[in-house]
C-alpha positions as a Python dict, from the first residue, in 0.01 Angstrom:
ca = {
    (1, 'M'): (0, 0, 0),
    (2, 'K'): (90, 128, -337),
    (3, 'K'): (247, 407, -172),
    (4, 'L'): (476, 167, 14),
    (5, 'I'): (560, -52, -264),
    (6, 'F'): (663, 281, -472),
    (7, 'S'): (888, 384, -203),
    (8, 'F'): (1047, 47, -148),
    (9, 'L'): (1128, 23, -516),
    (10, 'A'): (1252, 380, -567),
    (11, 'V'): (1518, 270, -273),
    (12, 'I'): (1618, -26, -435),
    (13, 'L'): (1678, 176, -773),
    (14, 'L'): (1863, 446, -586),
    (15, 'V'): (2092, 165, -412),
    (16, 'S'): (2148, 13, -735),
    (17, 'C'): (2239, 319, -942),
    (18, 'S'): (2499, 445, -659),
    (19, 'S'): (2707, 115, -689),
    (20, 'E'): (2724, 182, -1063),
    (21, 'P'): (2994, 345, -1249),
    (22, 'R'): (2922, 742, -1318),
    (23, 'T'): (3053, 848, -1642),
    (24, 'I'): (3160, 1209, -1647),
    (25, 'V'): (3209, 1326, -2009),
    (26, 'V'): (3404, 1628, -2044),
    (27, 'N'): (3357, 1814, -2407),
    (28, 'N'): (3592, 2035, -2551),
    (29, 'F'): (3407, 2225, -2874),
    (30, 'A'): (3724, 2445, -2935),
    (31, 'E'): (3972, 2397, -3194),
    (32, 'F'): (4254, 2367, -2995),
    (33, 'D'): (4372, 2077, -2725),
    (34, 'R'): (4294, 2169, -2351),
    (35, 'T'): (4545, 2008, -2082),
    (36, 'G'): (4551, 1986, -1719),
    (37, 'E'): (4257, 2219, -1687),
    (38, 'I'): (4027, 2223, -1400),
    (39, 'V'): (3637, 2137, -1414),
    (40, 'E'): (3384, 2139, -1197),
    (41, 'V'): (3114, 1896, -1111),
    (42, 'K'): (2790, 1937, -876),
    (43, 'T'): (2781, 1647, -660),
    (44, 'S'): (2398, 1634, -662),
    (45, 'V'): (2412, 1522, -1033),
    (46, 'L'): (2628, 1239, -945),
    (47, 'N'): (2423, 1039, -694),
    (48, 'C'): (2726, 1015, -451),
    (49, 'N'): (2682, 1004, -89),
    (50, 'F'): (3023, 1183, -22),
    (51, 'N'): (2947, 1251, 348),
    (52, 'K'): (2930, 840, 408),
    (53, 'K'): (3152, 682, 133),
    (54, 'S'): (3462, 750, -90),
    (55, 'Y'): (3534, 738, -452),
    (56, 'I'): (3775, 673, -687),
    (57, 'L'): (3787, 883, -1020),
    (58, 'K'): (3965, 730, -1324),
    (59, 'D'): (4010, 824, -1711),
    (60, 'E'): (3955, 638, -1998),
    (61, 'G'): (4287, 439, -1989),
    (62, 'G'): (4212, 346, -1625),
    (63, 'N'): (4448, 560, -1413),
    (64, 'E'): (4316, 723, -1107),
    (65, 'I'): (4282, 1049, -1122),
    (66, 'D'): (4343, 1311, -850),
    (67, 'Y'): (4033, 1530, -759),
    (68, 'Q'): (3895, 1760, -478),
    (69, 'L'): (3590, 1806, -321),
    (70, 'L'): (3520, 2139, -207),
    (71, 'S'): (3434, 2228, 174),
    (72, 'D'): (3058, 2220, 88),
    (73, 'K'): (3108, 1915, -49),
    (74, 'Q'): (2871, 2012, -340),
    (75, 'T'): (3129, 2073, -607),
    (76, 'L'): (3380, 1834, -743),
    (77, 'L'): (3713, 1919, -910),
    (78, 'F'): (3981, 1734, -1131),
    (79, 'Q'): (4200, 1810, -1441),
    (80, 'A'): (4092, 1695, -1751),
    (81, 'D'): (4267, 1647, -2060),
    (82, 'V'): (4060, 1706, -2389),
    (83, 'K'): (4168, 1690, -2770),
    (84, 'A'): (4037, 1986, -2977),
    (85, 'S'): (3636, 1926, -3096),
    (86, 'S'): (3675, 1612, -2915),
    (87, 'K'): (3592, 1464, -2568),
    (88, 'S'): (3718, 1257, -2242),
    (89, 'N'): (3521, 1018, -2022),
    (90, 'Y'): (3574, 988, -1641),
    (91, 'T'): (3418, 728, -1424),
    (92, 'L'): (3367, 774, -1084),
    (93, 'T'): (3326, 464, -846),
    (94, 'E'): (3313, 351, -487),
    (95, 'G'): (3656, 280, -339),
    (96, 'T'): (3931, 438, -145),
    (97, 'P'): (4126, 699, -341),
    (98, 'K'): (4511, 748, -329),
    (99, 'Q'): (4611, 1062, -128),
    (100, 'A'): (4599, 1366, -407),
    (101, 'K'): (4905, 1563, -485),
    (102, 'A'): (4904, 1902, -378),
    (103, 'L'): (4952, 2146, -651),
    (104, 'V'): (4809, 2477, -465),
    (105, 'Y'): (4862, 2625, -135),
    (106, 'A'): (4736, 2932, 28),
    (107, 'R'): (4855, 3076, 376),
    (108, 'Y'): (4832, 3358, 636),
    (109, 'I'): (5211, 3405, 746),
    (110, 'S'): (5207, 3529, 1110),
    (111, 'E'): (5570, 3496, 1146),
    (112, 'R'): (5672, 3698, 857),
    (113, 'K'): (5496, 4025, 909),
    (114, 'D'): (5165, 3934, 819),
    (115, 'D'): (5240, 3819, 438),
    (116, 'F'): (4992, 3637, 275),
    (117, 'A'): (5140, 3393, 51),
    (118, 'W'): (4997, 3125, -196),
    (119, 'E'): (5128, 2933, -526),
    (120, 'N'): (5045, 2685, -765),
    (121, 'N'): (5250, 2428, -981),
    (122, 'F'): (5334, 2748, -1212),
    (123, 'A'): (5449, 3038, -933),
    (124, 'A'): (5412, 3187, -595),
    (125, 'Y'): (5303, 3506, -500),
    (126, 'R'): (5232, 3709, -176),
    (127, 'M'): (5030, 4037, -47),
    (128, 'Y'): (5150, 4225, 228),
    (129, 'G'): (4983, 4274, 566),
    (130, 'P'): (4891, 4523, 852),
    (131, 'A'): (5273, 4417, 1024),
    (132, 'L'): (5417, 4660, 704),
    (133, 'A'): (5215, 4969, 788),
    (134, 'N'): (5522, 5140, 881),
    (135, 'E'): (5697, 5044, 563),
    (136, 'N'): (5472, 5239, 313),
    (137, 'P'): (5343, 4879, 156),
    (138, 'S'): (5090, 4847, -146),
    (139, 'N'): (4816, 4638, -218),
    (140, 'G'): (5010, 4516, -478),
    (141, 'V'): (5157, 4159, -558),
    (142, 'D'): (5499, 3993, -503),
    (143, 'L'): (5554, 3707, -753),
    (144, 'W'): (5813, 3462, -655),
    (145, 'L'): (5958, 3263, -924),
    (146, 'K'): (5985, 2865, -890),
    (147, 'R'): (6062, 2601, -1096),
    (148, 'T'): (5914, 2270, -960),
    (149, 'D'): (5588, 2127, -908),
    (150, 'E'): (5614, 2085, -541),
    (151, 'L'): (5511, 2347, -301),
    (152, 'I'): (5759, 2590, -214),
    (153, 'V'): (5602, 2890, -27),
    (154, 'D'): (5669, 2687, 356),
    (155, 'K'): (5998, 2601, 278),
    (156, 'F'): (6141, 2952, 155),
    (157, 'Y'): (5978, 3134, 465),
    (158, 'H'): (6166, 2847, 706),
    (159, 'D'): (6470, 2843, 536),
    (160, 'E'): (6477, 3240, 554),
    (161, 'L'): (6354, 3311, 896),
    (162, 'K'): (6503, 2994, 1056),
    (163, 'K'): (6836, 2883, 833),
    (164, 'G'): (6914, 3278, 704),
    (165, 'L'): (6861, 3117, 339),
    (166, 'S'): (6771, 3439, 159),
    (167, 'Y'): (6472, 3336, -73),
    (168, 'H'): (6638, 3643, -274),
    (169, 'I'): (6877, 3390, -418),
    (170, 'D'): (6805, 3085, -604),
    (171, 'H'): (6913, 2752, -420),
    (172, 'G'): (6777, 2537, -657),
    (173, 'L'): (6427, 2540, -647),
    (174, 'G'): (6370, 2945, -743),
    (175, 'L'): (6343, 3266, -605),
    (176, 'D'): (6185, 3623, -532),
    (177, 'C'): (6398, 3873, -753),
    (178, 'Y'): (6071, 4079, -810),
    (179, 'K'): (6049, 4444, -652),
    (180, 'V'): (5730, 4561, -580),
    (181, 'G'): (5711, 4898, -334),
    (182, 'H'): (5424, 5105, -348),
    (183, 'T'): (5279, 4973, -685),
    (184, 'L'): (5040, 4714, -831),
    (185, 'G'): (5316, 4482, -878),
    (186, 'A'): (5264, 4176, -1051),
    (187, 'G'): (4892, 4241, -1159),
    (188, 'G'): (4756, 4418, -889),
    (189, 'V'): (4452, 4606, -907),
    (190, 'A'): (4339, 4959, -800),
    (191, 'L'): (4082, 5215, -884),
    (192, 'Y'): (4150, 5445, -1143),
    (193, 'T'): (4028, 5829, -1203),
    (194, 'D'): (4238, 6058, -1357),
    (195, 'K'): (4520, 5895, -1200),
    (196, 'L'): (4587, 5510, -1055),
    (197, 'W'): (4521, 5516, -699),
    (198, 'V'): (4753, 5227, -541),
    (199, 'G'): (4614, 5108, -218),
    (200, 'D'): (4799, 4997, 112),
    (201, 'H'): (4826, 4679, 289),
    (202, 'Y'): (4516, 4444, 372),
    (203, 'S'): (4328, 4484, 650),
    (204, 'Q'): (4189, 4116, 735),
    (205, 'Q'): (4238, 3755, 571),
    (206, 'E'): (4052, 3447, 518),
    (207, 'V'): (4147, 3098, 393),
    (208, 'I'): (3811, 2954, 209),
    (209, 'E'): (3962, 2634, 23),
    (210, 'N'): (4301, 2520, 30),
    (211, 'G'): (4372, 2229, -205),
    (212, 'P'): (4473, 1999, -346),
    (213, 'L'): (4382, 2164, -649),
    (214, 'R'): (4226, 2485, -583),
    (215, 'A'): (4274, 2760, -332),
    (216, 'I'): (4057, 3010, -229),
    (217, 'F'): (4108, 3284, 8),
    (218, 'K'): (3971, 3639, 45),
    (219, 'L'): (4145, 3984, 137),
    (220, 'T'): (3962, 4295, 281),
    (221, 'Y'): (4096, 4630, 263),
    (222, 'D'): (3916, 4868, 486),
    (223, 'S'): (3993, 5188, 375),
    (224, 'V'): (4092, 5276, 8),
    (225, 'K'): (4137, 5646, -74),
    (226, 'V'): (4058, 5777, -377),
    (227, 'D'): (4072, 6163, -422),
    (228, 'S'): (3877, 6251, -104),
    (229, 'N'): (3675, 5939, -72),
    (230, 'Y'): (3728, 5628, 71),
    (231, 'Y'): (3614, 5250, -37),
    (232, 'K'): (3622, 4934, 129),
    (233, 'Q'): (3767, 4683, -101),
    (234, 'T'): (3703, 4325, -113),
    (235, 'I'): (3904, 4069, -332),
    (236, 'K'): (3859, 3689, -341),
    (237, 'I'): (4140, 3522, -527),
    (238, 'T'): (4138, 3173, -664),
    (239, 'V'): (4447, 2981, -798),
    (240, 'D'): (4376, 2648, -949),
    (241, 'A'): (4659, 2387, -1051),
    (242, 'G'): (4755, 2417, -1409),
    (243, 'S'): (4666, 2797, -1453),
    (244, 'I'): (4899, 3035, -1513),
    (245, 'L'): (4641, 3294, -1428),
    (246, 'N'): (4502, 3350, -1066),
    (247, 'K'): (4127, 3455, -1087),
    (248, 'A'): (4015, 3780, -889),
    (249, 'E'): (3658, 3912, -786),
    (250, 'V'): (3688, 4233, -677),
    (251, 'T'): (3425, 4460, -484),
    (252, 'Y'): (3448, 4806, -379),
    (253, 'E'): (3179, 4985, -142),
    (254, 'G'): (3158, 5338, -141),
    (255, 'N'): (3048, 5657, -274),
    (256, 'E'): (2901, 5679, -619),
    (257, 'M'): (3128, 5844, -854),
    (258, 'P'): (3219, 5753, -1193),
    (259, 'L'): (3532, 5492, -1182),
    (260, 'K'): (3733, 5259, -1369),
    (261, 'I'): (3906, 4978, -1245),
    (262, 'A'): (4251, 4913, -1359),
    (263, 'G'): (4487, 4572, -1345),
    (264, 'G'): (4854, 4690, -1347),
    (265, 'I'): (5201, 4569, -1407),
    (266, 'F'): (5488, 4743, -1252),
    (267, 'L'): (5731, 4809, -1539),
    (268, 'H'): (6047, 4861, -1328),
    (269, 'D'): (6293, 5009, -1490),
    (270, 'G'): (6132, 5020, -1811),
    (271, 'K'): (6379, 4804, -2012),
    (272, 'G'): (6148, 4485, -2050),
    (273, 'V'): (5920, 4378, -2324),
    (274, 'E'): (5575, 4489, -2309),
    (275, 'F'): (5273, 4313, -2498),
    (276, 'I'): (4933, 4463, -2544),
    (277, 'D'): (4618, 4301, -2744),
    (278, 'T'): (4318, 4444, -2664),
    (279, 'E'): (4150, 4240, -2900),
    (280, 'N'): (4189, 3950, -2648),
    (281, 'N'): (4181, 4176, -2362),
    (282, 'V'): (4538, 4086, -2221),
    (283, 'I'): (4878, 4295, -2142),
    (284, 'G'): (5195, 4102, -2057),
    (285, 'Y'): (5553, 4219, -1978),
    (286, 'A'): (5852, 4029, -1984),
    (287, 'E'): (6204, 4148, -1816),
    (288, 'N'): (6567, 4000, -1700),
    (289, 'A'): (6513, 3815, -1403),
    (290, 'V'): (6817, 3905, -1117),
    (291, 'S'): (6868, 3786, -793),
    (292, 'D'): (6989, 4006, -493),
    (293, 'A'): (7322, 3844, -528),
    (294, 'G'): (7317, 3993, -921),
    (295, 'I'): (7309, 3694, -1079),
    (296, 'P'): (7102, 3652, -1388),
    (297, 'S'): (6820, 3429, -1327),
    (298, 'G'): (6636, 3414, -1711),
    (299, 'R'): (6322, 3583, -1803),
    (300, 'N'): (6058, 3654, -1540),
    (301, 'Y'): (5718, 3736, -1673),
    (302, 'V'): (5351, 3894, -1609),
    (303, 'G'): (5021, 3906, -1725),
    (304, 'V'): (4697, 4035, -1708),
    (305, 'F'): (4335, 3907, -1842),
    (306, 'M'): (4031, 4153, -1815),
    (307, 'P'): (3721, 4012, -1990),
    (308, 'G'): (3451, 4273, -2106),
    (309, 'K'): (3501, 4590, -2271),
    (310, 'V'): (3846, 4725, -2200),
    (311, 'E'): (4112, 4976, -2271),
    (312, 'T'): (4513, 5007, -2200),
    (313, 'E'): (4716, 5310, -2023),
    (314, 'K'): (5061, 5352, -1971),
    (315, 'E'): (5163, 5545, -1655),
    (316, 'P'): (5556, 5629, -1614),
    (317, 'N'): (5567, 5281, -1430),
    (318, 'H'): (5267, 5073, -1482),
    (319, 'L'): (5117, 4907, -1785),
    (320, 'L'): (4748, 4907, -1748),
    (321, 'I'): (4445, 4759, -1833),
    (322, 'L'): (4096, 4926, -1703),
    (323, 'S'): (3733, 4882, -1733),
    (324, 'D'): (3426, 5102, -1623),
    (325, 'Y'): (3352, 5009, -1264),
    (326, 'Q'): (3028, 5039, -1101),
    (327, 'Q'): (3049, 5041, -702),
    (328, 'G'): (2899, 4757, -507),
    (329, 'Y'): (2929, 4505, -805),
    (330, 'E'): (3176, 4240, -827),
    (331, 'F'): (3438, 4255, -1103),
    (332, 'T'): (3633, 3965, -1233),
    (333, 'Y'): (3967, 3954, -1373),
    (334, 'Y'): (4297, 3749, -1391),
    (335, 'F'): (4670, 3800, -1285),
    (336, 'G'): (4959, 3600, -1287),
    (337, 'G'): (5352, 3554, -1379),
    (338, 'G'): (5614, 3284, -1492),
    (339, 'W'): (5942, 3215, -1536),
    (340, 'S'): (6196, 3122, -1825),
    (341, 'K'): (6298, 2834, -1626),
    (342, 'W'): (6014, 2713, -1608),
    (343, 'G'): (5755, 2627, -1884),
    (344, 'F'): (5817, 2963, -2067),
    (345, 'A'): (6148, 2944, -2230),
    (346, 'T'): (6087, 3275, -2428),
    (347, 'D'): (5900, 3605, -2401),
    (348, 'D'): (5687, 3480, -2706),
    (349, 'D'): (5586, 3158, -2505),
    (350, 'W'): (5481, 3354, -2191),
    (351, 'F'): (5259, 3603, -2438),
    (352, 'D'): (5111, 3280, -2651),
    (353, 'A'): (4995, 3145, -2315),
    (354, 'L'): (4846, 3467, -2245),
    (355, 'L'): (4658, 3437, -2563),
    (356, 'H'): (4522, 3113, -2503),
    (357, 'F'): (4425, 3178, -2155),
    (358, 'S'): (4198, 3420, -2307),
    (359, 'K'): (4063, 3192, -2539),
    (360, 'V'): (3999, 2901, -2311),
    (361, 'T'): (3825, 3157, -2086),
    (362, 'A'): (3595, 3228, -2382),
    (363, 'S'): (3503, 2869, -2457),
    (364, 'P'): (3469, 2705, -2136),
    (365, 'L'): (3447, 2289, -2118),
    (366, 'S'): (3110, 2139, -2067),
    (367, 'I'): (2998, 1859, -1875),
    (368, 'S'): (2738, 1569, -1959),
    (369, 'F'): (2685, 1211, -1809),
    (370, 'R'): (2637, 849, -1949),
}
């Protein structure tokens, strides 16, 4: 009888708790402001039943905030604004949320030679697939410049393939003026011995999450050549709304030998401005952006951040940041790009943003509840 009464009371308490506002406290212990930064909350600590109910997230001013529930329904994501050495409160209550604005996107582009393209509200990117095998593609990253919060990947491909409007020319939303060739492009990754071993096209692709605030996908490269050895490479890329860099988790499987892993920036004609800061583990590059029509289009930027113990290297056409790598282990680094016409007016603005990114990563926001 006592067990029955206890169980009944537990159910009453659970129902009562689940109908009350839940306050998520986002703490910023750093001495700088955080704006639009993605935070993660495990749904298990929220006491919410996302399988049967819907919820609205609001900030301290009562404004509704967009959020994303990952596909396993175990992690809630939203963008937080927190002043330096301060905290912000967000409440989650039952209700029907408005449709969140999609700020990220990732897709396999079957209609265009197996491209894989993705974007957030700062820039768009693509990597190359099997249909380009005869064109000497690389595992490098192509950068598409954009100057809008709106998603542009589908429009760029549609307008190019269906209307003949080249995305290599700016029609008002941005353009692809970045050249990759057989290089690492805008922050690609490769193994390094006494030389850089740039890879080829990916073999398989998989989309894991697709917005509105975070997209995750995985590319697999079956045969990565290093000297006389071959490795299988897997790279899982996470793109977040409001982040200037993508997160890449890389694994190589193959013969044991001393290796370094390198994040690289293609220097093109070498006339751009290089930025190296090993204290904060970043490299960057700024150069003129010019459309295929020969029209100057401001400055485009690239950056790589690599946590841990790093060194830098300069090859004829690459600026590299390197770290020791042990086969079979997952290695994390970050890469991305930007444009002087969208958020980064000068080279220094971009380089400062890279330094800020490294400091943000070293001092993550923390979550508490009340």
